[in-house]
N, C-alpha and C positions, 0 to 999 in steps of 0.2 A: 505492497498499501503505500505510496506516496505522499510525502509531509504535504501537512494540510497547512497555511495557518489562515484562523479566525475572524473576518471579517463582518459577521453577526452571529447569533448561535448557531442558527442551522443554514446560512451560510454561506457556502466553502468556495474559498479560491487556493488556487492549484499550484502551488513554486516550483512544481514541475508538473511537464506530461503526465498522463498514467502512460506505462508501457508502452511508450512508439504514438501514442497515438499524437496525432497530429491536426495543426487548423491548416493544415493549409490546402488549398482545395487542389488540387490538384492530383494528390493521393485520392484523392478521393474518384470516385467512374461516374463519367457525365449522363446526361440522358443525350438524346438523340434530338438536332434540331427539328421544333415542331413548327415552326414560320410563325408564331404566335409570339413575342417577344414580352408580353404576361406573363403565359401560360412558364415560359422560359427565368421569367426571376423566380417568380413565384418556386418553381422547381428550386433551383436555384439558391433559395435564399430559406425552402425547406432544406434540404440537404445542411445550410452554413449550419442553423437552429441543427442541429439534430446532432452535426457534432459538436455543437458546445457542450448540449446537453452530454456529450458522453466525454469530453474534456472535461467538464466541470464534475466529474464522478457521480449526476444523479438517478436515484436507480428508475424505479423503476416507475415517478411521480416526476416527469419534466418540465412541475411548475415548482419544484421542491423547493430548487437555489432563489429563485424571486422573492418565492414566498419566504424565506426565513427576514428580508427585512422587517417583519408586518413583529414580531414577535421582536423587534425595538424601537416598535410605535409607528413605526412610517411604514405610509401604507403604498401594496409591495406599487400603483401602477400609479404613486409620483419616483418611487426612489426612478425608475425604467425613464418615468417623465426625466430627472434627473441625468439622468446618463445619458439622454437624447442629447439634452443642448452643451454637452460637453464634444458630443460628437459632434453635435452644432458648430463649433468654438473652433470645433478643430480645420474645419471646412474652410473659415475664414484664411487662411494660414497657406500658403505655396502648396499644392499636392501635386504631385503623383497621379496623372489618369486614373492607377489600376488603383494606387493607396484613394485615391474620390471612387469609385465605387464599393472599394471595401469597407468606408466611411459608413455609404449608403446604403447600403446593405445590413451592418449594422444598425446605424435609427431606423429602418426598414422592423431587422426582428426584433428593437425595443420594443417597436411603436406592437408586433405582435405579441410580444410576451406578455404589456399594459393593460390589453385591450382578453388576454386571455384568462388573468387572473381578475381582472373584473371580474370576466363574467361568472367562475369559480366562484368568489364570493358571494356576486348576487346569483345563483343557481341557473345556472343557463348552458 
């Protein structure tokens, strides 16, 4: 088991990756082009969120890490909104196209996580 640094009681941030896991999408199988850019981007976002869930060691509950901040009195969606703000500030500086694309995908991912947390909280 990798060494874990605790950010919040149930929110875990890895200080080292789980045996050989990589956040690099080039190591993941890519879907073939559908010709629909929305579908392709949604599929790419799904793969990104799945990689992150595995990378951060979430068990069967994919929202485990995101919901952990609630034990510290922070609403999960607000935490995700703060992360979106952090990523948005990164876009204000000079970025390579690849970094810009990754940052925008991160923002989309945080938005999806925020929505999923709210839906779970309200039983939807």
